[in-house]
RODRENZA-393396 format. One record per atom (N, C-alpha, C): x, y, z; residue in one letter; chain; residue number from 1. Coordinates in nm, 3 decimals, always signed. Atoms other than C-alpha are relative to their C-alpha. Layout:
BEGIN
<kefi c1="X" c2="Y" c3="Z" residu="A" chaine="A" num="NUM"/>
...
This chain:
BEGIN
<kefi c1="+0.114" c2="-0.022" c3="+0.034" residu="M" chaine="A" num="1"/>
<kefi c1="-6.506" c2="+13.942" c3="-5.415" residu="M" chaine="A" num="1"/>
<kefi c1="-0.084" c2="+0.022" c3="+0.065" residu="M" chaine="A" num="1"/>
<kefi c1="+0.026" c2="-0.090" c3="-0.166" residu="L" chaine="A" num="2"/>
<kefi c1="-6.678" c2="+14.020" c3="-5.032" residu="L" chaine="A" num="2"/>
<kefi c1="+0.011" c2="+0.148" c3="-0.007" residu="L" chaine="A" num="2"/>
<kefi c1="-0.037" c2="-0.186" c3="+0.006" residu="T" chaine="A" num="3"/>
<kefi c1="-6.539" c2="+14.329" c3="-5.040" residu="T" chaine="A" num="3"/>
<kefi c1="-0.067" c2="+0.063" c3="-0.094" residu="T" chaine="A" num="3"/>
<kefi c1="+0.019" c2="-0.043" c3="+0.045" residu="D" chaine="A" num="4"/>
<kefi c1="-6.633" c2="+14.458" c3="-5.327" residu="D" chaine="A" num="4"/>
<kefi c1="-0.205" c2="+0.026" c3="-0.024" residu="D" chaine="A" num="4"/>
<kefi c1="+0.162" c2="+0.029" c3="-0.015" residu="I" chaine="A" num="5"/>
<kefi c1="-7.024" c2="+14.303" c3="-5.264" residu="I" chaine="A" num="5"/>
<kefi c1="-0.034" c2="+0.105" c3="+0.125" residu="I" chaine="A" num="5"/>
<kefi c1="+0.010" c2="-0.037" c3="-0.089" residu="S" chaine="A" num="6"/>
<kefi c1="-6.993" c2="+14.469" c3="-4.885" residu="S" chaine="A" num="6"/>
<kefi c1="-0.033" c2="+0.209" c3="-0.075" residu="S" chaine="A" num="6"/>
<kefi c1="-0.059" c2="-0.143" c3="-0.052" residu="R" chaine="A" num="7"/>
<kefi c1="-6.879" c2="+14.856" c3="-5.054" residu="R" chaine="A" num="7"/>
<kefi c1="-0.130" c2="-0.031" c3="-0.109" residu="R" chaine="A" num="7"/>
<kefi c1="+0.157" c2="-0.062" c3="+0.042" residu="L" chaine="A" num="8"/>
<kefi c1="-7.253" c2="+14.819" c3="-5.302" residu="L" chaine="A" num="8"/>
<kefi c1="-0.112" c2="-0.054" c3="+0.056" residu="L" chaine="A" num="8"/>
<kefi c1="+0.082" c2="-0.075" c3="-0.136" residu="K" chaine="A" num="9"/>
<kefi c1="-7.413" c2="+14.762" c3="-5.037" residu="K" chaine="A" num="9"/>
<kefi c1="-0.054" c2="+0.068" c3="+0.071" residu="K" chaine="A" num="9"/>
<kefi c1="-0.047" c2="-0.126" c3="-0.053" residu="A" chaine="A" num="10"/>
<kefi c1="-7.267" c2="+15.062" c3="-4.863" residu="A" chaine="A" num="10"/>
<kefi c1="-0.083" c2="+0.088" c3="-0.098" residu="A" chaine="A" num="10"/>
<kefi c1="+0.044" c2="-0.122" c3="+0.101" residu="S" chaine="A" num="11"/>
<kefi c1="-7.341" c2="+15.269" c3="-5.174" residu="S" chaine="A" num="11"/>
<kefi c1="-0.103" c2="+0.027" c3="-0.029" residu="S" chaine="A" num="11"/>
<kefi c1="+0.112" c2="-0.055" c3="-0.012" residu="Q" chaine="A" num="12"/>
<kefi c1="-7.672" c2="+15.188" c3="-5.186" residu="Q" chaine="A" num="12"/>
<kefi c1="-0.103" c2="+0.011" c3="+0.086" residu="Q" chaine="A" num="12"/>
<kefi c1="+0.104" c2="-0.075" c3="-0.126" residu="S" chaine="A" num="13"/>
<kefi c1="-7.797" c2="+15.207" c3="-4.814" residu="S" chaine="A" num="13"/>
<kefi c1="+0.044" c2="+0.139" c3="-0.006" residu="S" chaine="A" num="13"/>
<kefi c1="-0.068" c2="-0.112" c3="+0.016" residu="E" chaine="A" num="14"/>
<kefi c1="-7.582" c2="+15.572" c3="-4.900" residu="E" chaine="A" num="14"/>
<kefi c1="-0.143" c2="+0.108" c3="-0.112" residu="E" chaine="A" num="14"/>
<kefi c1="+0.045" c2="-0.095" c3="+0.074" residu="L" chaine="A" num="15"/>
<kefi c1="-7.809" c2="+15.651" c3="-5.204" residu="L" chaine="A" num="15"/>
<kefi c1="-0.140" c2="-0.006" c3="+0.039" residu="L" chaine="A" num="15"/>
<kefi c1="+0.167" c2="+0.024" c3="-0.102" residu="E" chaine="A" num="16"/>
<kefi c1="-8.153" c2="+15.544" c3="-5.006" residu="E" chaine="A" num="16"/>
<kefi c1="-0.002" c2="+0.088" c3="+0.099" residu="E" chaine="A" num="16"/>
<kefi c1="-0.013" c2="-0.096" c3="-0.074" residu="T" chaine="A" num="17"/>
<kefi c1="-8.047" c2="+15.782" c3="-4.755" residu="T" chaine="A" num="17"/>
<kefi c1="-0.040" c2="+0.118" c3="-0.078" residu="T" chaine="A" num="17"/>
<kefi c1="-0.019" c2="-0.158" c3="+0.057" residu="L" chaine="A" num="18"/>
<kefi c1="-8.012" c2="+16.093" c3="-4.956" residu="L" chaine="A" num="18"/>
<kefi c1="-0.156" c2="-0.003" c3="-0.064" residu="L" chaine="A" num="18"/>
<kefi c1="+0.069" c2="+0.045" c3="+0.064" residu="L" chaine="A" num="19"/>
<kefi c1="-8.269" c2="+15.974" c3="-5.159" residu="L" chaine="A" num="19"/>
<kefi c1="-0.168" c2="+0.080" c3="+0.056" residu="L" chaine="A" num="19"/>
<kefi c1="+0.096" c2="+0.022" c3="-0.178" residu="N" chaine="A" num="20"/>
<kefi c1="-8.480" c2="+15.942" c3="-4.810" residu="N" chaine="A" num="20"/>
<kefi c1="-0.023" c2="+0.205" c3="-0.050" residu="N" chaine="A" num="20"/>
<kefi c1="-0.020" c2="-0.101" c3="-0.035" residu="E" chaine="A" num="21"/>
<kefi c1="-8.365" c2="+16.281" c3="-4.739" residu="E" chaine="A" num="21"/>
<kefi c1="-0.060" c2="+0.125" c3="-0.152" residu="E" chaine="A" num="21"/>
<kefi c1="+0.008" c2="-0.114" c3="+0.093" residu="R" chaine="A" num="22"/>
<kefi c1="-8.407" c2="+16.457" c3="-5.097" residu="R" chaine="A" num="22"/>
<kefi c1="-0.175" c2="+0.043" c3="+0.044" residu="R" chaine="A" num="22"/>
<kefi c1="+0.176" c2="+0.072" c3="-0.020" residu="D" chaine="A" num="23"/>
<kefi c1="-8.804" c2="+16.273" c3="-5.073" residu="D" chaine="A" num="23"/>
<kefi c1="-0.082" c2="+0.172" c3="+0.150" residu="D" chaine="A" num="23"/>
<kefi c1="+0.024" c2="-0.080" c3="-0.110" residu="L" chaine="A" num="24"/>
<kefi c1="-8.820" c2="+16.485" c3="-4.756" residu="L" chaine="A" num="24"/>
<kefi c1="-0.043" c2="+0.135" c3="+0.006" residu="L" chaine="A" num="24"/>
<kefi c1="-0.050" c2="-0.154" c3="-0.019" residu="M" chaine="A" num="25"/>
<kefi c1="-8.731" c2="+16.845" c3="-4.822" residu="M" chaine="A" num="25"/>
<kefi c1="-0.150" c2="+0.019" c3="-0.101" residu="M" chaine="A" num="25"/>
<kefi c1="+0.081" c2="-0.018" c3="+0.125" residu="F" chaine="A" num="26"/>
<kefi c1="-8.926" c2="+16.755" c3="-5.149" residu="F" chaine="A" num="26"/>
<kefi c1="-0.167" c2="+0.035" c3="+0.056" residu="F" chaine="A" num="26"/>
<kefi c1="+0.082" c2="+0.035" c3="-0.050" residu="S" chaine="A" num="27"/>
<kefi c1="-9.228" c2="+16.718" c3="-4.970" residu="S" chaine="A" num="27"/>
<kefi c1="-0.023" c2="+0.101" c3="+0.129" residu="S" chaine="A" num="27"/>
<kefi c1="-0.039" c2="-0.056" c3="-0.112" residu="L" chaine="A" num="28"/>
<kefi c1="-9.159" c2="+16.898" c3="-4.644" residu="L" chaine="A" num="28"/>
<kefi c1="-0.010" c2="+0.217" c3="-0.030" residu="L" chaine="A" num="28"/>
<kefi c1="-0.045" c2="-0.163" c3="+0.021" residu="S" chaine="A" num="29"/>
<kefi c1="-9.068" c2="+17.234" c3="-4.809" residu="S" chaine="A" num="29"/>
<kefi c1="-0.133" c2="+0.077" c3="+0.007" residu="S" chaine="A" num="29"/>
<kefi c1="+0.136" c2="-0.114" c3="+0.083" residu="D" chaine="A" num="30"/>
<kefi c1="-9.301" c2="+17.544" c3="-4.830" residu="D" chaine="A" num="30"/>
<kefi c1="+0.062" c2="+0.037" c3="-0.160" residu="D" chaine="A" num="30"/>
<kefi c1="+0.015" c2="-0.085" c3="+0.180" residu="I" chaine="A" num="31"/>
<kefi c1="-9.161" c2="+17.652" c3="-5.186" residu="I" chaine="A" num="31"/>
<kefi c1="-0.045" c2="-0.130" c3="-0.030" residu="I" chaine="A" num="31"/>
<kefi c1="+0.108" c2="+0.152" c3="+0.079" residu="G" chaine="A" num="32"/>
<kefi c1="-9.353" c2="+17.538" c3="-5.452" residu="G" chaine="A" num="32"/>
<kefi c1="+0.130" c2="-0.066" c3="-0.043" residu="G" chaine="A" num="32"/>
<kefi c1="-0.059" c2="+0.087" c3="+0.068" residu="F" chaine="A" num="33"/>
<kefi c1="-9.119" c2="+17.230" c3="-5.632" residu="F" chaine="A" num="33"/>
<kefi c1="-0.068" c2="-0.074" c3="-0.125" residu="F" chaine="A" num="33"/>
<kefi c1="+0.159" c2="+0.191" c3="+0.150" residu="A" chaine="A" num="34"/>
<kefi c1="-9.266" c2="+16.972" c3="-5.957" residu="A" chaine="A" num="34"/>
<kefi c1="+0.215" c2="+0.086" c3="-0.078" residu="A" chaine="A" num="34"/>
<kefi c1="-0.074" c2="+0.095" c3="+0.090" residu="W" chaine="A" num="35"/>
<kefi c1="-9.067" c2="+16.785" c3="-6.142" residu="W" chaine="A" num="35"/>
<kefi c1="-0.018" c2="+0.006" c3="-0.132" residu="W" chaine="A" num="35"/>
<kefi c1="-0.033" c2="-0.067" c3="+0.165" residu="L" chaine="A" num="36"/>
<kefi c1="-9.005" c2="+16.896" c3="-6.499" residu="L" chaine="A" num="36"/>
<kefi c1="+0.001" c2="-0.191" c3="-0.076" residu="L" chaine="A" num="36"/>
<kefi c1="-0.126" c2="+0.075" c3="+0.138" residu="R" chaine="A" num="37"/>
<kefi c1="-8.941" c2="+16.638" c3="-6.809" residu="R" chaine="A" num="37"/>
<kefi c1="-0.133" c2="+0.019" c3="-0.143" residu="R" chaine="A" num="37"/>
<kefi c1="+0.070" c2="-0.047" c3="+0.092" residu="D" chaine="A" num="38"/>
<kefi c1="-9.073" c2="+16.711" c3="-7.088" residu="D" chaine="A" num="38"/>
<kefi c1="-0.082" c2="+0.133" c3="-0.063" residu="D" chaine="A" num="38"/>
<kefi c1="+0.158" c2="-0.125" c3="-0.027" residu="G" chaine="A" num="39"/>
<kefi c1="-9.221" c2="+17.038" c3="-7.044" residu="G" chaine="A" num="39"/>
<kefi c1="-0.097" c2="-0.081" c3="+0.070" residu="G" chaine="A" num="39"/>
<kefi c1="+0.191" c2="-0.007" c3="-0.069" residu="R" chaine="A" num="40"/>
<kefi c1="-9.499" c2="+16.935" c3="-6.884" residu="R" chaine="A" num="40"/>
<kefi c1="+0.074" c2="-0.062" c3="+0.198" residu="R" chaine="A" num="40"/>
<kefi c1="-0.097" c2="+0.060" c3="-0.162" residu="I" chaine="A" num="41"/>
<kefi c1="-9.476" c2="+16.820" c3="-6.418" residu="I" chaine="A" num="41"/>
<kefi c1="-0.015" c2="-0.146" c3="-0.024" residu="I" chaine="A" num="41"/>
<kefi c1="-0.045" c2="+0.234" c3="-0.013" residu="D" chaine="A" num="42"/>
<kefi c1="-9.376" c2="+16.500" c3="-6.378" residu="D" chaine="A" num="42"/>
<kefi c1="-0.103" c2="-0.021" c3="+0.174" residu="D" chaine="A" num="42"/>
<kefi c1="+0.032" c2="+0.028" c3="-0.119" residu="R" chaine="A" num="43"/>
<kefi c1="-9.443" c2="+16.551" c3="-6.031" residu="R" chaine="A" num="43"/>
<kefi c1="+0.038" c2="+0.133" c3="+0.139" residu="R" chaine="A" num="43"/>
<kefi c1="-0.027" c2="-0.174" c3="-0.100" residu="A" chaine="A" num="44"/>
<kefi c1="-9.532" c2="+16.904" c3="-5.720" residu="A" chaine="A" num="44"/>
<kefi c1="-0.009" c2="-0.007" c3="+0.064" residu="A" chaine="A" num="44"/>
<kefi c1="+0.006" c2="-0.026" c3="-0.114" residu="N" chaine="A" num="45"/>
<kefi c1="-9.530" c2="+16.950" c3="-5.391" residu="N" chaine="A" num="45"/>
<kefi c1="-0.098" c2="+0.059" c3="-0.009" residu="N" chaine="A" num="45"/>
<kefi c1="+0.121" c2="-0.120" c3="-0.056" residu="K" chaine="A" num="46"/>
<kefi c1="-9.820" c2="+17.113" c3="-5.173" residu="K" chaine="A" num="46"/>
<kefi c1="+0.059" c2="+0.138" c3="+0.022" residu="K" chaine="A" num="46"/>
<kefi c1="-0.013" c2="-0.129" c3="-0.021" residu="A" chaine="A" num="47"/>
<kefi c1="-9.677" c2="+17.426" c3="-5.149" residu="A" chaine="A" num="47"/>
<kefi c1="-0.028" c2="+0.011" c3="-0.160" residu="A" chaine="A" num="47"/>
<kefi c1="+0.091" c2="-0.065" c3="+0.137" residu="L" chaine="A" num="48"/>
<kefi c1="-9.696" c2="+17.446" c3="-5.583" residu="L" chaine="A" num="48"/>
<kefi c1="-0.059" c2="-0.024" c3="+0.002" residu="L" chaine="A" num="48"/>
<kefi c1="+0.149" c2="-0.030" c3="+0.013" residu="S" chaine="A" num="49"/>
<kefi c1="-10.015" c2="+17.359" c3="-5.512" residu="S" chaine="A" num="49"/>
<kefi c1="-0.066" c2="+0.069" c3="+0.087" residu="S" chaine="A" num="49"/>
<kefi c1="+0.072" c2="-0.152" c3="-0.088" residu="A" chaine="A" num="50"/>
<kefi c1="-10.105" c2="+17.568" c3="-5.272" residu="A" chaine="A" num="50"/>
<kefi c1="+0.057" c2="+0.121" c3="-0.080" residu="A" chaine="A" num="50"/>
<kefi c1="-0.083" c2="-0.072" c3="+0.072" residu="L" chaine="A" num="51"/>
<kefi c1="-9.871" c2="+17.857" c3="-5.501" residu="L" chaine="A" num="51"/>
<kefi c1="-0.160" c2="+0.010" c3="-0.105" residu="L" chaine="A" num="51"/>
<kefi c1="+0.043" c2="-0.043" c3="+0.108" residu="T" chaine="A" num="52"/>
<kefi c1="-10.123" c2="+17.791" c3="-5.766" residu="T" chaine="A" num="52"/>
<kefi c1="-0.143" c2="-0.024" c3="-0.115" residu="T" chaine="A" num="52"/>
<kefi c1="+0.127" c2="+0.017" c3="-0.056" residu="G" chaine="A" num="53"/>
<kefi c1="-10.438" c2="+17.659" c3="-5.661" residu="G" chaine="A" num="53"/>
<kefi c1="-0.049" c2="-0.100" c3="-0.101" residu="G" chaine="A" num="53"/>
<kefi c1="-0.047" c2="+0.100" c3="+0.021" residu="Y" chaine="A" num="54"/>
<kefi c1="-10.404" c2="+17.327" c3="-5.837" residu="Y" chaine="A" num="54"/>
<kefi c1="+0.014" c2="-0.114" c3="+0.133" residu="Y" chaine="A" num="54"/>
<kefi c1="-0.063" c2="+0.155" c3="-0.138" residu="S" chaine="A" num="55"/>
<kefi c1="-10.435" c2="+16.946" c3="-5.624" residu="S" chaine="A" num="55"/>
<kefi c1="+0.087" c2="-0.043" c3="-0.087" residu="S" chaine="A" num="55"/>
<kefi c1="-0.116" c2="+0.084" c3="+0.076" residu="T" chaine="A" num="56"/>
<kefi c1="-10.128" c2="+16.774" c3="-5.649" residu="T" chaine="A" num="56"/>
<kefi c1="+0.009" c2="-0.113" c3="-0.089" residu="T" chaine="A" num="56"/>
<kefi c1="+0.043" c2="+0.055" c3="+0.017" residu="A" chaine="A" num="57"/>
<kefi c1="-10.343" c2="+16.553" c3="-5.844" residu="A" chaine="A" num="57"/>
<kefi c1="+0.007" c2="+0.072" c3="-0.194" residu="A" chaine="A" num="57"/>
<kefi c1="-0.006" c2="-0.136" c3="+0.187" residu="E" chaine="A" num="58"/>
<kefi c1="-10.461" c2="+16.855" c3="-6.113" residu="E" chaine="A" num="58"/>
<kefi c1="+0.174" c2="+0.031" c3="-0.040" residu="E" chaine="A" num="58"/>
<kefi c1="-0.117" c2="-0.084" c3="-0.012" residu="V" chaine="A" num="59"/>
<kefi c1="-10.082" c2="+17.008" c3="-6.128" residu="V" chaine="A" num="59"/>
<kefi c1="+0.075" c2="-0.085" c3="-0.064" residu="V" chaine="A" num="59"/>
<kefi c1="-0.104" c2="+0.096" c3="+0.060" residu="A" chaine="A" num="60"/>
<kefi c1="-9.930" c2="+16.667" c3="-6.254" residu="A" chaine="A" num="60"/>
<kefi c1="-0.086" c2="-0.011" c3="-0.115" residu="A" chaine="A" num="60"/>
<kefi c1="+0.017" c2="+0.014" c3="+0.162" residu="D" chaine="A" num="61"/>
<kefi c1="-9.869" c2="+16.627" c3="-6.640" residu="D" chaine="A" num="61"/>
<kefi c1="-0.060" c2="+0.122" c3="-0.030" residu="D" chaine="A" num="61"/>
<kefi c1="+0.002" c2="-0.113" c3="+0.012" residu="L" chaine="A" num="62"/>
<kefi c1="-9.966" c2="+16.991" c3="-6.649" residu="L" chaine="A" num="62"/>
<kefi c1="+0.138" c2="+0.106" c3="-0.115" residu="L" chaine="A" num="62"/>
<kefi c1="-0.135" c2="-0.115" c3="+0.016" residu="P" chaine="A" num="63"/>
<kefi c1="-9.755" c2="+17.197" c3="-6.904" residu="P" chaine="A" num="63"/>
<kefi c1="+0.066" c2="+0.058" c3="+0.111" residu="P" chaine="A" num="63"/>
<kefi c1="-0.067" c2="-0.083" c3="-0.072" residu="L" chaine="A" num="64"/>
<kefi c1="-9.552" c2="+17.397" c3="-6.760" residu="L" chaine="A" num="64"/>
<kefi c1="-0.045" c2="+0.118" c3="+0.012" residu="L" chaine="A" num="64"/>
<kefi c1="+0.115" c2="-0.059" c3="-0.004" residu="S" chaine="A" num="65"/>
<kefi c1="-9.664" c2="+17.677" c3="-6.937" residu="S" chaine="A" num="65"/>
<kefi c1="-0.175" c2="+0.032" c3="+0.001" residu="S" chaine="A" num="65"/>
<kefi c1="+0.101" c2="+0.022" c3="-0.068" residu="N" chaine="A" num="66"/>
<kefi c1="-10.029" c2="+17.633" c3="-6.797" residu="N" chaine="A" num="66"/>
<kefi c1="+0.043" c2="+0.145" c3="+0.142" residu="N" chaine="A" num="66"/>
<kefi c1="+0.036" c2="-0.120" c3="-0.012" residu="L" chaine="A" num="67"/>
<kefi c1="-9.870" c2="+17.810" c3="-6.556" residu="L" chaine="A" num="67"/>
<kefi c1="+0.076" c2="+0.120" c3="+0.117" residu="L" chaine="A" num="67"/>
<kefi c1="-0.102" c2="-0.133" c3="+0.068" residu="L" chaine="A" num="68"/>
<kefi c1="-9.636" c2="+18.121" c3="-6.673" residu="L" chaine="A" num="68"/>
<kefi c1="-0.116" c2="+0.075" c3="-0.034" residu="L" chaine="A" num="68"/>
<kefi c1="+0.103" c2="-0.131" c3="+0.024" residu="E" chaine="A" num="69"/>
<kefi c1="-9.805" c2="+18.484" c3="-6.692" residu="E" chaine="A" num="69"/>
<kefi c1="-0.073" c2="-0.046" c3="-0.153" residu="E" chaine="A" num="69"/>
<kefi c1="-0.010" c2="+0.066" c3="+0.147" residu="D" chaine="A" num="70"/>
<kefi c1="-9.791" c2="+18.408" c3="-7.073" residu="D" chaine="A" num="70"/>
<kefi c1="+0.087" c2="-0.046" c3="-0.103" residu="D" chaine="A" num="70"/>
<kefi c1="-0.066" c2="+0.114" c3="+0.152" residu="R" chaine="A" num="71"/>
<kefi c1="-9.687" c2="+18.256" c3="-7.397" residu="R" chaine="A" num="71"/>
<kefi c1="+0.164" c2="+0.045" c3="+0.008" residu="R" chaine="A" num="71"/>
<kefi c1="-0.190" c2="-0.077" c3="+0.003" residu="A" chaine="A" num="72"/>
<kefi c1="-9.324" c2="+18.517" c3="-7.396" residu="A" chaine="A" num="72"/>
<kefi c1="+0.065" c2="-0.106" c3="+0.184" residu="A" chaine="A" num="72"/>
<kefi c1="-0.072" c2="+0.149" c3="-0.111" residu="S" chaine="A" num="73"/>
<kefi c1="-9.257" c2="+18.326" c3="-7.044" residu="S" chaine="A" num="73"/>
<kefi c1="+0.046" c2="-0.107" c3="+0.010" residu="S" chaine="A" num="73"/>
<kefi c1="+0.025" c2="+0.143" c3="+0.140" residu="A" chaine="A" num="74"/>
<kefi c1="-9.338" c2="+18.027" c3="-7.160" residu="A" chaine="A" num="74"/>
<kefi c1="+0.113" c2="-0.011" c3="-0.051" residu="A" chaine="A" num="74"/>
<kefi c1="-0.129" c2="-0.003" c3="+0.081" residu="L" chaine="A" num="75"/>
<kefi c1="-9.062" c2="+18.057" c3="-7.395" residu="L" chaine="A" num="75"/>
<kefi c1="+0.082" c2="+0.059" c3="+0.081" residu="L" chaine="A" num="75"/>
<kefi c1="-0.016" c2="-0.013" c3="-0.069" residu="A" chaine="A" num="76"/>
<kefi c1="-8.869" c2="+18.234" c3="-7.250" residu="A" chaine="A" num="76"/>
<kefi c1="+0.066" c2="-0.090" c3="+0.135" residu="A" chaine="A" num="76"/>
<kefi c1="-0.065" c2="+0.078" c3="-0.031" residu="F" chaine="A" num="77"/>
<kefi c1="-8.830" c2="+17.990" c3="-6.989" residu="F" chaine="A" num="77"/>
<kefi c1="+0.069" c2="-0.137" c3="-0.073" residu="F" chaine="A" num="77"/>
<kefi c1="-0.018" c2="+0.112" c3="-0.004" residu="E" chaine="A" num="78"/>
<kefi c1="-8.809" c2="+17.677" c3="-7.181" residu="E" chaine="A" num="78"/>
<kefi c1="+0.065" c2="+0.054" c3="-0.112" residu="E" chaine="A" num="78"/>
<kefi c1="-0.140" c2="-0.038" c3="+0.049" residu="A" chaine="A" num="79"/>
<kefi c1="-8.501" c2="+17.915" c3="-7.342" residu="A" chaine="A" num="79"/>
<kefi c1="+0.125" c2="+0.001" c3="+0.030" residu="A" chaine="A" num="79"/>
<kefi c1="-0.075" c2="+0.063" c3="-0.079" residu="Q" chaine="A" num="80"/>
<kefi c1="-8.360" c2="+17.910" c3="-7.073" residu="Q" chaine="A" num="80"/>
<kefi c1="+0.062" c2="-0.120" c3="+0.050" residu="Q" chaine="A" num="80"/>
<kefi c1="+0.002" c2="+0.206" c3="-0.012" residu="S" chaine="A" num="81"/>
<kefi c1="-8.408" c2="+17.485" c3="-6.977" residu="S" chaine="A" num="81"/>
<kefi c1="+0.154" c2="-0.055" c3="-0.091" residu="S" chaine="A" num="81"/>
<kefi c1="-0.008" c2="+0.063" c3="+0.080" residu="G" chaine="A" num="82"/>
<kefi c1="-8.260" c2="+17.418" c3="-7.279" residu="G" chaine="A" num="82"/>
<kefi c1="-0.075" c2="-0.086" c3="-0.030" residu="G" chaine="A" num="82"/>
């Protein structure tokens, strides 16, 4: 039982480290990134904010289609994303 808890704690620690690294790359990247949920922007980094002219707060919850060139581009992206 003690071994299982030790493994669990080690796994949790490794997962936290990976999540922190991912968040750091997301935040510090010069490339615009966004997390999407149901076709809407859930979270965006500062680089995407700079590219779009929206603040990170403004871009949050926007439909991705608002940032694409036209409706055809939005439909093509949605089809490609599955």
